[in-house]
Every structure is written in structure tokens, then in C-alpha cells.
C-alpha positions as CSV (number, residue, x, y, z in Angstrom):
1,M,-10.9,-8.1,21.1
2,T,-9.3,-8.5,17.7
3,D,-8.1,-11.9,16.4
4,Y,-4.9,-10.3,15.0
5,A,-2.0,-8.3,16.2
6,S,-1.4,-6.8,12.8
7,Y,-2.5,-6.6,9.1
8,M,-0.6,-6.0,5.9
9,I,-2.2,-4.4,2.9
10,C,-0.4,-6.1,-0.1
11,T,-0.8,-3.8,-3.1
12,A,0.8,-1.9,-5.9
13,P,0.8,1.8,-6.9
14,R,-2.5,3.5,-7.8
15,S,-4.7,0.8,-6.4
16,G,-6.6,3.0,-3.9
17,S,-4.3,2.1,-0.9
18,T,-3.9,5.7,0.3
19,L,-7.7,6.0,0.6
20,L,-8.0,2.6,2.4
21,C,-5.1,3.4,4.8
22,R,-6.6,6.8,5.7
23,L,-10.0,5.4,6.3
24,L,-8.7,2.5,8.4
25,A,-6.7,5.0,10.5
26,E,-9.7,7.2,11.0
27,T,-11.6,4.4,12.7
28,G,-9.3,4.7,15.6
29,V,-9.2,0.9,16.1
30,A,-7.4,-0.4,13.1
31,G,-3.9,0.9,13.5
32,R,-2.4,3.7,11.4
33,P,-1.4,1.8,8.2
34,A,1.3,3.4,6.0
35,S,4.3,2.5,3.9
36,H,6.6,2.5,6.9
37,F,9.2,0.5,4.9
38,H,8.7,2.0,1.4
39,E,12.2,2.8,0.0
40,P,14.7,0.0,-0.6
41,S,17.3,1.7,1.6
42,L,17.9,1.6,5.3
43,A,19.0,5.3,5.2
44,E,15.5,6.1,3.8
45,W,13.8,4.0,6.4
46,T,15.6,5.9,9.2
47,R,14.9,9.2,7.6
48,R,11.2,8.5,7.1
49,L,10.9,7.2,10.7
50,G,12.9,10.1,12.2
51,L,15.8,7.9,13.5
52,D,19.5,8.6,14.0
53,P,21.0,5.2,14.7
54,G,24.6,6.6,14.9
55,A,27.7,5.6,13.0
56,G,28.5,2.5,15.0
57,A,25.1,0.9,14.8
58,S,25.0,-2.6,13.1
59,E,22.6,-3.4,10.3
60,G,20.6,-5.6,12.7
61,E,20.4,-2.8,15.2
62,I,19.2,-0.3,12.6
63,V,16.6,-2.7,11.3
64,E,15.3,-3.4,14.8
65,A,15.1,0.3,15.6
66,C,13.1,0.9,12.4
67,I,10.7,-1.9,13.3
68,Q,10.1,-0.6,16.7
69,A,9.6,3.0,15.4
70,A,7.2,1.7,12.8
71,L,5.2,-0.2,15.4
72,A,5.0,2.9,17.5
73,R,3.7,4.9,14.5
74,G,1.4,2.2,13.1
75,R,-0.4,1.0,16.2
76,S,-3.7,2.3,17.4
77,D,-4.4,2.4,21.2
78,N,-5.8,-1.1,21.1
79,G,-2.4,-2.5,19.9
80,V,-3.4,-3.3,16.3
81,F,-0.6,-2.5,13.8
82,G,-1.3,-1.7,10.2
83,L,1.3,-1.8,7.3
84,R,1.0,-1.1,3.6
85,L,3.5,-2.9,1.5
86,Q,3.8,-2.0,-2.2
87,R,5.1,-4.9,-4.2
88,P,8.2,-3.0,-5.4
89,S,9.2,-2.7,-1.8
90,F,8.8,-6.4,-1.1
91,D,12.2,-7.9,-1.7
92,F,14.2,-5.4,0.2
93,F,11.8,-5.4,3.1
94,F,11.9,-9.2,3.6
95,S,15.6,-9.4,3.1
96,R,16.1,-6.9,5.9
97,L,13.5,-8.7,8.1
98,A,15.7,-11.8,7.8
99,V,18.6,-9.9,9.4
100,V,16.7,-9.7,12.7
101,H,14.7,-12.9,12.4
102,A,17.0,-15.3,10.5
103,D,15.3,-18.4,12.0
104,G,11.8,-17.5,11.0
105,G,11.4,-20.2,8.4
106,S,9.0,-19.0,5.8
107,E,8.6,-15.4,5.0
108,R,5.1,-15.4,6.5
109,A,6.5,-17.0,9.7
110,R,9.3,-14.4,9.8
111,F,6.8,-11.6,9.4
112,E,4.5,-13.0,12.1
113,G,7.5,-13.6,14.4
114,V,8.1,-9.9,14.4
115,F,4.6,-8.4,14.0
116,G,2.4,-11.1,15.5
117,R,-0.6,-12.9,14.0
118,T,-1.3,-11.1,10.8
119,L,-4.3,-10.7,8.4
120,F,-3.1,-10.3,4.8
121,I,-5.2,-8.1,2.6
122,H,-4.7,-8.0,-1.2
123,L,-5.8,-4.7,-2.7
124,S,-5.7,-4.7,-6.5
125,R,-7.1,-2.9,-9.5
126,A,-8.6,-5.0,-12.3
127,D,-8.2,-2.4,-15.1
128,K,-4.4,-2.3,-15.6
129,V,-4.7,0.2,-18.4
130,E,-6.4,2.7,-16.1
131,Q,-3.9,1.9,-13.4
132,A,-1.0,2.5,-15.8
133,V,-2.5,5.8,-17.0
134,S,-2.9,7.0,-13.4
135,C,0.7,6.1,-12.6
136,L,2.2,7.8,-15.7
137,K,0.1,10.9,-15.2
138,A,1.1,11.2,-11.5
139,E,4.7,10.6,-12.4
140,Q,4.7,13.3,-15.0
141,T,2.7,15.9,-13.1
142,G,4.2,15.2,-9.7
143,L,0.8,15.1,-8.1
144,W,0.0,11.7,-6.6
145,H,-3.0,12.4,-4.3
146,V,-5.6,15.1,-3.9
147,A,-7.6,15.8,-0.7
148,A,-11.3,15.8,-0.6
149,D,-11.4,19.6,-0.8
150,G,-9.4,19.6,-4.0
151,S,-6.1,20.7,-2.5
152,D,-2.8,18.9,-3.1
153,L,-2.3,16.0,-0.6
154,E,0.9,14.6,-2.0
155,R,3.0,16.4,-4.6
156,V,6.5,15.2,-5.2
157,G,7.6,17.6,-8.0
158,P,6.8,21.0,-9.6
159,P,3.5,21.0,-11.6
160,R,3.8,20.3,-15.3
161,E,1.4,19.2,-18.1
162,P,1.1,15.5,-18.7
163,E,2.1,14.1,-22.1
164,Y,0.8,10.9,-23.7
165,D,3.5,8.2,-24.0
166,G,2.3,4.8,-25.3
167,Q,5.6,3.0,-24.6
168,K,5.7,4.1,-21.0
169,L,2.1,3.1,-20.6
170,Q,2.8,-0.3,-21.9
171,A,5.7,-0.6,-19.4
172,W,3.4,0.3,-16.6
173,V,0.7,-2.1,-17.7
174,E,3.3,-4.9,-17.7
175,A,4.6,-3.9,-14.3
176,M,1.1,-3.9,-12.8
177,V,0.3,-7.3,-14.2
178,G,3.6,-8.5,-12.8
179,Y,2.9,-7.1,-9.3
180,D,-0.4,-8.9,-9.1
181,R,1.1,-12.1,-10.4
182,D,3.9,-11.9,-7.8
183,W,1.5,-11.3,-4.9
184,T,-0.7,-14.2,-6.0
185,A,2.4,-16.5,-6.2
186,W,3.6,-15.5,-2.8
187,F,0.2,-16.1,-1.2
188,A,0.2,-19.6,-2.7
189,A,3.7,-20.3,-1.6
190,E,3.0,-19.1,2.0
191,A,-0.4,-20.8,2.3
192,I,-2.1,-17.4,2.7
193,T,-5.7,-16.8,1.9
194,P,-5.9,-13.1,1.8
195,V,-8.9,-10.8,2.1
196,R,-9.3,-9.6,-1.4
197,I,-10.4,-6.1,-2.1
198,A,-11.0,-4.6,-5.5
199,Y,-10.2,-1.0,-6.3
200,D,-13.7,-0.6,-7.9
201,D,-15.5,-1.9,-4.8
202,L,-13.4,0.4,-2.5
203,S,-14.2,3.4,-4.8
204,A,-17.9,2.6,-5.0
205,D,-18.4,1.8,-1.3
206,P,-15.5,2.9,1.0
207,T,-17.5,2.5,4.2
208,G,-18.7,-1.0,3.3
209,T,-15.1,-1.9,2.4
210,V,-13.8,-0.7,5.7
211,R,-16.6,-2.5,7.6
212,R,-15.5,-5.7,5.8
213,V,-11.8,-5.3,6.8
214,L,-12.8,-4.5,10.4
215,G,-15.0,-7.6,10.5
216,A,-12.1,-9.8,9.2
217,L,-9.9,-8.4,11.9
218,G,-12.4,-9.3,14.6
219,L,-13.2,-5.7,15.3
220,D,-16.5,-3.9,15.5
221,P,-17.5,-3.0,11.9
222,A,-19.6,-0.1,13.3
223,A,-16.3,1.9,13.7
224,A,-16.4,2.4,9.9
225,D,-19.6,4.4,10.2
226,R,-17.8,7.5,11.6
227,V,-15.2,7.9,8.8
228,S,-15.5,9.6,5.4
229,P,-13.1,9.7,2.4
230,S,-10.4,12.4,2.7
231,V,-8.9,11.5,-0.7
232,R,-10.5,12.6,-4.0
233,K,-10.4,10.4,-7.1
234,M,-8.2,12.1,-9.7
235,A,-9.3,10.5,-13.0
236,D,-10.4,13.1,-15.5
237,D,-10.8,13.5,-19.2
238,T,-7.1,13.2,-19.8
239,N,-7.2,9.7,-18.1
240,R,-10.1,8.6,-20.1
241,D,-8.6,9.9,-23.4
242,W,-5.2,8.2,-22.7
243,A,-6.9,4.9,-21.8
244,A,-9.0,4.9,-24.9
245,R,-6.0,5.8,-27.2
246,F,-3.8,3.2,-25.6
247,R,-6.4,0.5,-26.0
248,A,-7.0,1.4,-29.6
249,E,-3.2,1.4,-30.4
250,A,-2.8,-1.9,-28.6
251,G,-5.8,-3.5,-30.2
252,L,-7.7,-3.8,-26.9
253,A,-10.6,-1.6,-27.9
């Protein structure tokens, strides 16, 4: 029996969260984690969750309906709920959570008042330059994830060739540093000691990483042994060339 009703993967773009979410879902015992509350828009929440709240529904009713729909999607049969929350989604998510749980006290208490006792997991990527390169390249090409067989897993725009842009890379580096800083500050403010997972460790040993998460949840780590990565790492010569060029231009080489 697990010690937790839910867990939240606290992360930022291009940190390996899609791989981790898919692996955890495949265990069959660790929920079906996803960005159920990704866009800062209730209309997008309802669209993503397949809801039609009706013209007369109040904000609170819409938020509550979204929460219930997300729970239904994100729970495994044993009742464990998984959520991925990207840092850019944080402010809107917690402000809407306050609509239905106004007396929750701290943000952690408010979250656990809705989702039950929660394990918080901080998934981060140490190399912010590589993370920034990955973001810019995906943004430009429209291809965010590739399946293990090489086919497109998530494409959000028509294919186009990537083009180096040092200013945009700098902006992404600064954003990534800020996301980690904000998560760290929130953990401290909420007295949370998260399970910390590094992108490099997840990439090198996905099964071992999943075993670690399952153990932290109080679940049988052996469930990790039946899963395999369904997402392929996308870094190529372009990524390496851009990272080296940016570091040289920024005096980081």
C-alpha cells in the first residue's frame, strides 16, 4: 500500500519529464502523470480534458470539474494520481486551485487538501545551455518528442530547418535558471523536501530512476522492471554545435 495519494513532478521544459511520465504510467501502479493543467486558461483546461461545462457554470464549478476529470485520467487502478506541473504553469494553476480551496492555508496544504498526501519530485537539468538549445530547436522545428522507433511523437507545427539564434538561446538559459530558482524557493517556503531527479541520471538509467520513485511512493520498485523507454533522445550534431557556439560567444567555453 502506497504512503501517498498523489505525486507531482515539478519541472521545466526539456528536462526529460515526458520520458519519466511515460515510464511511470507504464508501471501500472504509479498513476498516469501528465500536464493535466498545462495552459494558463480554463478554456484550454476544459478542452484538453474533454469537458463542456456549459454557459452558466461558475468559475468554481469549472475548476472542480477539471480537477475531477484530471483525477479520473491521472489515477491508476490502485488510486495513485500523478501530475506533471511545468513551472510556467504554476501561478495560474495555484490561483485557480484557491478558487475551490480558499481555506487551504499554504499552497502545499491547498494542493494536498484537493489531491491528498503528496510526494513532490523535482526533475531538473543541470546543463542549462543544452536545455536551452533543446527548447529553441524544438520551438523552431515544431518537433518536441520522438518515439523510440524514430517516428514523430509530438509535433506542433510544420517541419522547418532550425536556425541558430544566440539572443534567443540566452533568453532560454535565463528562463531555465529562473524556473529552477523558483522551484527551490517554493520548496523552502512550503517546507517541502522533494525527491530530486537529475536529467542526466534519468537518461543514463531510466529503470533505476523509476525504481527510486516507486520506492519513495511506498510502491514495489520491481514494477519498474517491466517498462522500457518509449521516447528517443533528440540531441544531434546541431544541438552540440549550437551549444559549443553559444558557450564560446558567452565566454563559457
